[in-house]
ROMAR-763440 format. One record per atom (N, C-alpha, C, O): residue in three letters; x, y, z. Coordinates in steps of 0.001 Angstrom, whole numbers, padded with zeros to 6 digits, always signed. Atoms other than C-alpha are relative to their C-alpha. Layout:
BEGIN
ALAXYZ ...
This chain:
BEGIN
MET-000372-000478-001316 MET-040303-101871+040002 MET+000244-001167+000951 MET+001287-001214+001603 SER-000158+001121-000916 SER-040826-105090+041962 SER+001184-000878-000389 SER+001875-001413+000478 MET-001128+000821+000429 MET-038275-106937+039824 MET+001304+000610+000500 MET+002192-000112+000953 ARG-001219-000657-000482 ARG-035633-104360+040730 ARG+000118-000122+001516 ARG+001215-000281+002051 LEU-000043+000196-001446 LEU-036603-104604+044373 LEU+000498-001398+000325 LEU+001298-001574+001245 PHE-000455+001356-000252 PHE-036118-108362+044199 PHE+001485-000154-000315 PHE+002196-000878+000381 GLU-001430+000035+000287 GLU-032737-107876+042555 GLU+000777+000611+001166 GLU+001821+000090+001560 SER-000643-000620-001160 SER-031827-105542+045431 SER-000054-000927+001200 SER+000912-001042+001954 TYR+000156+000950-001108 TYR-033171-108078+047911 TYR+001009-001137-000121 TYR+001675-001493+000851 GLN-000933+001110+000190 GLN-031121-110891+046402 GLN+001445+000457+000201 GLN+002259-000276+000764 HIS-001346-000534-000208 HIS-028015-108694+046351 HIS+000266+000206+001491 HIS+001335-000152+001986 ALA-000177-000234-001431 ALA-028532-107683+049984 ALA+000151-001314+000751 ALA+000932-001393+001700 ARG-000142+001314-000641 ARG-028976-111352+050968 ARG+001389-000570-000248 ARG+001982-001194+000632 MET-001337+000480+000321 MET-025733-112182+049183 MET+001041+000716+000870 MET+001965+000089+001388 VAL-000923-000767-000837 VAL-023928-109393+051040 VAL-000081-000492+001441 VAL+000945-000668+002097 ALA+000167+000484-001376 ALA-025396-110590+054351 ALA+000641-001371+000163 ALA+001290-001633+001175 ALA-000616+001331-000067 ALA-024311-114160+053609 ALA+001524+000122+000017 ALA+002201-000593+000755 ASN-001453-000213+000015 ASN-020800-112914+052791 ASN+000485+000554+001332 ASN+001540+000158+001827 GLU-000377-000559-001288 GLU-020710-110881+055995 GLU+000017-001096+001066 GLU+000908-001126+001915 LYS+000032+001100-000966 LYS-021707-113973+057980 LYS+001209-000906-000213 LYS+001806-001380+000754 TRP-001139+000840+000308 TRP-019000-115959+056218 TRP+001285+000640+000513 TRP+002159-000042+001048 VAL-001179-000721-000474 VAL-016432-113281+057037 VAL+000012+000033+001530 VAL+001071-000069+002149 PHE+000094-000143-001447 PHE-017681-112963+060613 PHE+000244-001310+000737 PHE+000758-001283+001855 GLU-000075+001289-000695 GLU-017705-116691+061471 GLU+001395-000322+000539 GLU+001506-000683+001710 PRO-001329+000281-000578 PRO-013921-117183+061801 PRO+000333+000936+001163 PRO+000944+000522+002148 GLN-000260-000940-001083 GLN-013737-114040+063922 GLN-000813-000370+001237 GLN-000319-000267+002360 ARG+000832+000410-001124 ARG-016624-115248+066082 ARG+000654-001176+000731 ARG+000703-001197+001961 GLN-000653+001153-000611 GLN-014823-118541+066673 GLN+001254+000431+000751 GLN+001527-000046+001853 TYR-001230-000474-000617 TYR-011590-116742+067440 TYR-000311+000715+001311 TYR+000335+000466+002329 TYR+000327-000753-001208 TYR-013223-114382+069929 TYR-000685-000871+001048 TYR-000583-000584+002241 SER+000522+000970-000968 SER-015114-117262+071536 SER+001157-000640+000746 SER+001105-000824+001962 TYR-001205+000571-000613 TYR-011711-118808+072152 TYR+000604+000991+000994 TYR+001005+000615+002096 ILE-000566-001020-000878 ILE-010480-115528+073622 ILE-000799+000084+001301 ILE-000217+000131+002384 PHE+000812-000117-001206 PHE-013409-115310+076026 PHE+000115-001245+000880 PHE+000056-001151+002106 GLU-000155+001230-000769 GLU-012976-118943+077050 GLU+001349-000062+000721 GLU+001481-000739+001740 HIS-001347+000043-000569 HIS-009293-118348+077816 HIS+000412+001378+000530 HIS+001539+001827+000324 ARG-000243-001357-000495 ARG-009561-114967+079515 ARG+001233+000094+000895 ARG+001998+001056+000812 ALA-001110-000064-000962 ALA-007035-115795+082210 ALA+001342+000174-000714 ALA+002164+000997-000310 ALA-001261-000101+000746 ALA-004218-116295+079691 ALA+000088+001317-000750 ALA+001172+001876-000918 ILE+000018-001204+000836 ILE-005278-113289+077663 ILE+000139+001267+000844 ILE+000512+002322+000331 GLU-000111-001179-000856 GLU-005327-110951+080647 GLU+001407+000579+000006 GLU+001610+001733+000383 SER-001381-000491+000045 SER-001583-110676+080195 SER+000265+000873-001229 SER+001312+001516-001310 TYR-000172-000855+001188 TYR-002078-108917+076823 TYR-000054+001462+000432 TYR-000724+001818+001401 ASP+000055-001425-000294 ASP-001475-105208+076818 ASP-001305+000584-000543 ASP-001961-000017-001394 ASP+001274-000632+000361 ASP-004416-102819+076417 ASP-000099+000284-001497 ASP-001171+000150-002088 GLU+000018-000315+001433 GLU-003423-101829+072881 GLU-000355-001233-000830 GLU-001135-001137-001778 THR+000299+001247+000717 THR-003521-105448+071679 THR-001453-000393+000202 THR-002135-000768-000751 LEU+001406+000326-000273 LEU-006856-106083+073383 LEU-000934+000937-000762 LEU-001910+000485-001360 ASP+000829-000966+000725 ASP-008331-102895+071911 ASP-000039-000323-001485 ASP-001086-000214-002122 HIS-000062+000366+001418 HIS-007166-103980+068457 HIS-000955-001158-000295 HIS-001756-001088-001227 TYR+000844+001174+000245 TYR-008873-107384+068725 TYR-001482+000312+000204 TYR-002326-000112-000585 TYR+001401-000337-000251 TYR-012061-106006+070225 TYR-000536+000948-001072 TYR-001710+000873-001436 GLY+000414-000891+001091 GLY-012164-103285+067561 GLY-000332-000773-001264 GLY-001311-000462-001943 LYS+000271+000838+001176 LYS-011953-105912+064796 LYS-001331-000733+000153 LYS-002103-000834-000801 LEU+001263+000687-000245 LEU-014809-107840+066389 LEU-001174+000968-000153 LEU-002187+000621-000762 ALA+001071-000998+000106 ALA-016927-104681+066670 ALA-000258+000374-001459 ALA-001412+000535-001855 GLU+000160-000319+001421 GLU-016289-103845+062984 GLU-000751-001108-000732 GLU-001655-000836-001522 ALA+000669+001131+000662 ALA-017335-107323+061853 ALA-001457-000085+000421 ALA-002330-000354-000403 HIS+001376+000055-000498 HIS-020430-107234+064045 HIS-000849+001105-000631 HIS-001995+000868-001013 LYS+000718-001126+000605 LYS-021445-103821+062702 LYS-000314-000287-001472 LYS-001424-000012-001929 ALA+000221+000333+001414 ALA-021023-104988+059078 ALA-001110-001032-000145 ALA-001944-000930-001045 LEU+001042+001027+000043 LEU-023187-108030+059768 LEU-001366+000605+000292 LEU-002335+000300-000403 LEU+001278-000637-000340 LEU-025921-105948+061403 LEU-000505+000874-001143 LEU-001691+000842-001472 LEU+000403-000874+001104 LEU-025940-103424+058551 LEU-000500-000811-001193 LEU-001483-000434-001832 ALA+000435+000852+001111 ALA-026213-106184+055950 ALA-001373-000586+000288 ALA-002219-000640-000605 ASN+001295+000564-000336 ASN-029114-107775+057806 ASN-001109+001050-000016 ASN-002237+000752-000407 VAL+000983-001084+000054 VAL-030895-104424+058155 VAL-000362+000295-001456 VAL-001531+000517-001770 ALA+000261-000260+001419 ALA-030529-103867+054396 ALA-000918-001067-000593 ALA-001851-000750-001330 VAL+000845+001097+000512 VAL-032027-107285+053612 VAL-001427+000185+000493 VAL-002371+000077-000290 GLY+001334-000181-000558 GLY-034954-106644+055942 GLY-000730+001192-000592 GLY-001936+001130-000830 ALA+000618-001200+000566 ALA-035576-103163+054543 ALA-000508-000242-001420 ALA-001606+000186-001775 VAL+000425+000272+001384 VAL-035710-104359+050938 VAL-001166-000986-000002 VAL-002118-000811-000763 ALA+001107+000954-000077 ALA-037921-107327+051848 ALA-001270+000708+000467 ALA-002357+000421-000035 GLY+001151-000784-000449 GLY-040216-104911+053723 GLY-000573+000863-001115 GLY-001789+001020-001216 ALA+000468-000813+001134 ALA-040385-102674+050636 ALA-000787-000857-000993 ALA-001784-000404-001555 ILE+000727+000902+000908 ILE-041456-105654+048524 ILE-001367-000324+000586 ILE-002361-000359-000139 LEU+001298+000243-000642 LEU-044177-106459+051062 LEU-000899+001227-000120 LEU-002112+001087-000275 GLN+000786-001228+000163 GLN-045287-102810+050848 GLN-000614+000063-001395 GLN-001788+000403-001542 VAL+000527+000005+001376 VAL-045643-103077+047054 VAL-001133-001019-000114 VAL-002176-000727-000700 ALA+001028+001045+000061 ALA-047602-106326+047434 ALA-001271+000446+000717 ALA-002376+000228+000220 ARG+001164-000465-000752 ARG-049884-104798+050060 ARG-000740+001110-000752 ARG-001970+001160-000725 GLN+000650-001045+000782 GLN-050536-101757+047858 GLN-000800-000603-001149 GLN-001871-000101-001489 CYS+000758+000691+001058 CYS-051583-104117+045056 CYS-001299-000565+000560 CYS-002349-000481-000077 ILE+001207+000532-000642 ILE-054011-105786+047449 ILE-000981+001130+000271 ILE-002179+000977+000034 SER+000870-001149-000288 SER-055370-102376+048500 SER-000654+000554-001251 SER-001800+001000-001211 LEU+000586-000474+001258 LEU-055885-101374+044875 LEU-001080-000958-000505 LEU-002102-000526-001036 ALA+000973+000993+000468 ALA-057705-104623+044070 ALA-001226-000045+000899 ALA-002343-000223+000413 TRP+001097+000055-000963 TRP-059835-104566+047235 TRP+000117+001192+000943 TRP+000636+001051+002050 PRO-000218-001242-000752 PRO-059976-100953+048508 PRO-000507-000023+001444 PRO+000070+000647+002301 ALA+000569-000007-001348 ALA-062092-101707+051582 ALA+000615-001079+000898 ALA+000144-001298+002014 SER-000569+001111-000782 SER-059873-104559+052785 SER+000752+000522+001214 SER+001249+001648+001223 ASP-000728-000351-001216 ASP-058322-104513+056218 ASP+000947-001118+000417 ASP+001341-001204+001580 GLY-000913+001086-000298 GLY-056102-107563+055989 GLY-000693-001307+000310 GLY-000032-002321+000537 ARG+000719+001239-000329 ARG-058837-110102+056640 ARG-000630-000659-001222 ARG-001382-001623-001085 MET+000573+000613+001198 MET-059739-110864+053026 MET+000629-001373-000216 MET+001735-001644+000253 LYS-000456+001382+000224 LYS-059358-114458+051885 LYS+000342-000168-001469 LYS-000465-000659-002258 LYS-000449+000067+001391 LYS-057370-114280+048674 LYS+001356-000690-000066 LYS+002175-000587+000847 GLY-001271+000673+000214 GLY-054533-116339+047299 GLY+000041-001366+000653 GLY-000933-001817+001255 ARG-000166+001354-000530 ARG-053192-119701+048355 ARG+000088+000031+001525 ARG+000303+001078+002137 LEU-000161+000109-001446 LEU-053116-120948+051911 LEU+001484-000085+000348 LEU+002253-000803-000291 VAL-001338+000038-000576 VAL-049922-120328+053853 VAL-000231-000462+001437 VAL-000556+000339+002314 GLY+000414+000560-001279 GLY-050397-122639+056793 GLY-001514+000075+000060 GLY-002204-000455-000812 SER+001453-000138-000140 SER-053877-121773+058013 SER-000507+001369-000449 SER-001686+001677-000275 GLN+000378-001354+000411 GLN-053880-118222+056574 GLN+000070+000151-001517 GLN+000808-000559-002200 TYR-000067-000309+001426 TYR-054518-116836+053139 TYR+001194+000919-000271 TYR+001591+001716+000578 LEU-001160-000786+000405 LEU-051614-115261+051281 LEU-000240+001495+000200 LEU+000640+002200+000694 SER+000290-001428-000130 SER-053316-111853+051237 SER+000126+000462+001451 SER+000629+001554+001717 SER-000085-000343-001420 SER-053554-111869+055028 SER+001449-000014+000490 SER+001862+000870+001241 VAL-001415+000076-000409 VAL-049931-112949+055506 VAL+000753+001229-000515 VAL+001521+001845+000223 ILE-000664-001181+000577 ILE-048735-110189+053156 ILE-000385+001253+000782 ILE+000474+002050+001158 TRP+000513-001194-000682 TRP-050920-107579+054858 TRP+000673+000179+001364 TRP+001179+001254+001685 HIS-000514-000100-001366 HIS-049739-108368+058377 HIS+001524-000015+000055 HIS+002114+000612+000935 ALA-001464-000019+000057 ALA-046110-109070+057453 ALA+000489+001396-000371 ALA+001498+001867+000154 ARG-000339-001378+000371 ARG-045992-105645+055814 ARG-000159+000922+001205 ARG+000691+001779+001448 ASN+000193-000835-001190 ASN-047442-104063+058971 ASN+001172-000164+000969 ASN+001687+000815+001508 GLN-001113+000253-000913 GLN-044747-105731+061064 GLN+001296+000598-000544 GLN+002067+001197+000206 ALA-001247-000499+000599 ALA-041964-104792+058631 ALA+000112+001516+000094 ALA+001197+002044+000335 LEU-000053-001452-000021 LEU-042913-101120+058558 LEU-000089+000601+001397 LEU+000201+001783+001583 HIS+000135-000507-001369 HIS-043535-100818+062307 HIS+000807-000825+001000 HIS+000485-000845+002188 PHE-000741+000919-000865 PHE-040949-103237+063703 PHE+000654+000676+001199 PHE+000854+000036+002231 GLU-000664-000690-001103 GLU-039292-100581+065885 GLU-000873+000063+001241 GLU-000371+000250+002349 GLU+000942-000089-001119 GLU-042409-100585+068063 GLU-000042-001291+000815 GLU-000718-001345+001842 GLY+000021+001276-000721 GLY-041767-104182+069163 GLY-001165-000852-000460 GLY-001510-000860-001641 MET+001126+000870+000329 MET-044661-106618+069302 MET-001152+000852-000534 MET-001517+001852+000084 PRO+001097-000783+000579 PRO-047489-105371+067041 PRO-001165+000159+000980 PRO-001494-000757+001733 THR+001160-000249-000856 THR-050421-103790+068846 THR-001304-000356-000697 THR-002310-000615-000035 ASN+001192+000387+000740 ASN-052910-104549+066068 ASN-000275-001473+000288 ASN+000579-002316+000012 PRO+000260+001388-000380 PRO-054625-107745+067288 PRO+000023-000970-001185 PRO+000424-002123-001025 ASN-000014+000876+001174 ASN-055012-109143+063747 ASN+001427-000295-000453 ASN+001750-001427-000813 THR-001403+000194+000370 THR-051331-108607+062946 THR+000692-000896+001019 THR+001450-001795+000654 LYS-000591+000821-001061 LYS-050310-110079+066286 LYS-000426-001461-000154 LYS+000403-002364-000043 GLN+000502+001367+000168 GLN-052522-113139+065711 GLN+000628-000667-001223 GLN+001000-001839-001165 SER-000596+000548+001214 SER-051178-113614+062166 SER+001446-000429+000249 SER+001856-001515-000161 LEU-001393+000331-000293 LEU-047569-113517+063382 LEU+000106-001186+000957 LEU+000999-002022+000818 GLN-000010+001136-000922 GLN-048351-115909+066217 GLN-000306-001303-000730 GLN+000295-002335-000430 LEU+000282+001191+000806 LEU-049864-118367+063728 LEU+001224-000399-000823 LEU+001556-001581-000905 LEU-001225+000295+000761 LEU-046747-118087+061538 LEU+001064-000597+000910 LEU+001809-001488+000502 SER-000958+000538-000957 SER-044656-118738+064619 SER-000326-001456+000334 SER+000560-002311+000348 GLN+000421+001360-000351 GLN-046661-121822+065569 GLN+000147-000964-001169 GLN+000590-002098-000992 GLU+000051+000893+001155 GLU-046932-123234+062063 GLU+001340-000152-000719 GLU+001601-001181-001342 PHE-001251+000032+000764 PHE-043496-122396+060668 PHE+001246+000269+000839 PHE+002360+000240+000317 GLY-001151-000197-000872 GLY-041275-121672+063657 GLY+000654+001368-000079 GLY+001788+001533+000371 ILE-000563-001353+000032 ILE-040745-117971+062986 ILE+000068+000510+001437 ILE-000921+000473+002169 GLN-000215-000436-001374 GLN-039290-116553+066187 GLN-000488+001427+000199 GLN+000138+002379-000268 ILE+000515-001347-000271 ILE-041411-113637+067350 ILE+000061+000342+001478 ILE-000223+001478+001856 LYS+000007-000231-001446 LYS-040997-114009+071110 LYS+000924+001130+000410 LYS+000644+001830+001383 SER-000988-001001-000406 SER-038006-111686+071215 SER-000257+001381-000604 SER+000594+002262-000487 LEU+000241-001295+000648 LEU-039639-108802+069329 LEU-000010+001157+000998 LEU+000410+002261+000652 ASN+000013-001088-000976 ASN-040125-106777+072511 ASN+001412+000338+000480 ASN+001721+001506+000715 GLU-001358-000249-000465 GLU-036495-107205+073603 GLU+000875+000592-001105 GLU+001652+001515-000857 SER-000858-000411+001095 SER-034886-106726+070197 SER-000828+000060-001282 SER-000879-000912-002036 PRO+000855-000083+001188 PRO-037209-105454+067482 PRO+000780-000284-001281 PRO+001901+000193-001459 ARG-000637+000323+001276 ARG-036399-106841+064043 ARG-001085-000259-001032 ARG-002216-000609-000693 VAL+000909+000249+001108 VAL-038036-107174+060655 VAL-000064-001508-000244 VAL+000969-002174-000315 LEU+000190+001435+000235 LEU-039496-110646+060049 LEU-000177-000319-001482 LEU-000406-001476-001834 ALA+000306+000182+001418 ALA-039879-110158+056283 ALA+000841-001092-000655 ALA+000323-001835-001489 VAL-000860+001010+000625 VAL-036918-112379+055347 VAL-000498-001405+000346 VAL-000588-002271-000524 GLU+000532+001304-000402 GLU-038270-115303+057371 GLU-001331-000288-000682 GLU-001611-001423-001067 ILE+001300+000169+000650 ILE-041715-114723+055894 ILE+000181-000296-001482 ILE-000573-001092-002042 PHE-000295+000331+001396 PHE-040258-114731+052368 PHE+000337-001478-000131 PHE-000095-002133-001079 GLU-000352+001424+000037 GLU-038800-118159+053145 GLU-001241-000867+000136 GLU-001386-001862-000575 VAL+001253+000743-000172 VAL-042191-119399+054363 VAL-000824+000052-001287 VAL-001418-000949-001689 LEU+000780-000166+001232 LEU-043829-118014+051203 LEU+000662-000668-001201 LEU+000007-000906-002216 GLY-000723+000578+001130 GLY-041159-119560+048978 GLY+000382+001046-001028 GLY+000569+000732-002204 TRP-000354-001093+000901 TRP-040308-116187+047487 TRP+001516+000134-000086 TRP+002102+001006+000556 GLY-001437-000060+000190 GLY-036728-116843+046429 GLY+000408+000978-001076 GLY+001576+001357-001161 GLY-000288-000922+001089 GLY-036975-114530+043441 GLY-001275+000644-000511 GLY-002376+000336-000055 TYR+001132-000752+000534 TYR-039211-112244+041449 TYR-001060-000921-000599 TYR-002256-000672-000448 GLU+000960+000898+000662 GLU-040804-115112+039518 GLU-000965-000614+001013 GLU-002161-000724+000745 ASP+000848+000580-001049 ASP-042099-116704+042742 ASP-001010+001025+000503 ASP-002194+000722+000652 TYR+000849-001090-000452 TYR-043484-113382+043954 TYR-001071+000323-001046 TYR-002256+000415-000728 ALA+000927-000378+001072 ALA-045046-112510+040583 ALA-001078-001067-000202 ALA-002245-000733-000407 LYS+000967+001091+000159 LYS-046718-115925+040276 LYS-001081+000089+001075 LYS-002273+000023+000774 ASP+000975-000111-001090 ASP-048352-115577+043689 ASP-000885+001227-000166 ASP-002099+001151+000024 MET+000776-001246+000115 MET-049416-111988+043059 MET-000996-000083-001142 MET-002146+000328-000983 VAL+000916+000107+001146 VAL-050912-112700+039621 VAL-001158-000933+000344 VAL-002314-000613+000068 GLU+001060+000927-000377 GLU-052828-115709+040941 GLU-000951+000612+001010 GLU-002165+000440+000903 MET+000834-000585-001043 MET-054073-113796+043975 MET-000833+001169-000538 MET-001991+001336-000156 LEU+000687-001207+000467 LEU-055013-110629+042100 LEU-000906-000237-001207 LEU-001629+000669-001624 THR+000891+000290+001103 THR-056778-112364+039227 THR-001411-000095+000546 THR-001730-000978+001341 ILE+001376-000081-000491 ILE-060385-111472+039832 ILE-000872-000905-000858 ILE-000969-000747-002075 SER+000854+000924+000747 SER-062736-114245+038901 SER-001461+000296+000219 SER-002320-000388-000337 
């Protein structure tokens, strides 16, 4: 199950990268248009609508691709968190298992990243432990969480980068090491 999720994650990242590649020339073109508004004001409404429609389509495709990547990454964090819950049923995200990720244990990062991924629409997390974990990730790794209240977004992709989870093998290695009960 997790391997297929990672395949979906990698595919979604590829689609998002392609969307960004497709969007970049249009972004540059429309930046030029906005910088030269005076000359462009002479365009007829139909031409302007055409160009603005193309920009809106590209922007929508980019947003959808990024949402897909975040959703799949959040699903992988959910699977990881369920494994932690099965191994330590009474845990609440404060257990100290796995390698250190900055100043936090892997189990804690997974727990709180999953909470953020599944509740991102609410903005900044209200759970003080999740909020503290994300703030530490921000301080230690530069993950941007300041704008969560203005524009809620899933941080799972950035957290995967911090964890070094580029593929299933990376994820599986961490999970096996963390869940091995000694």
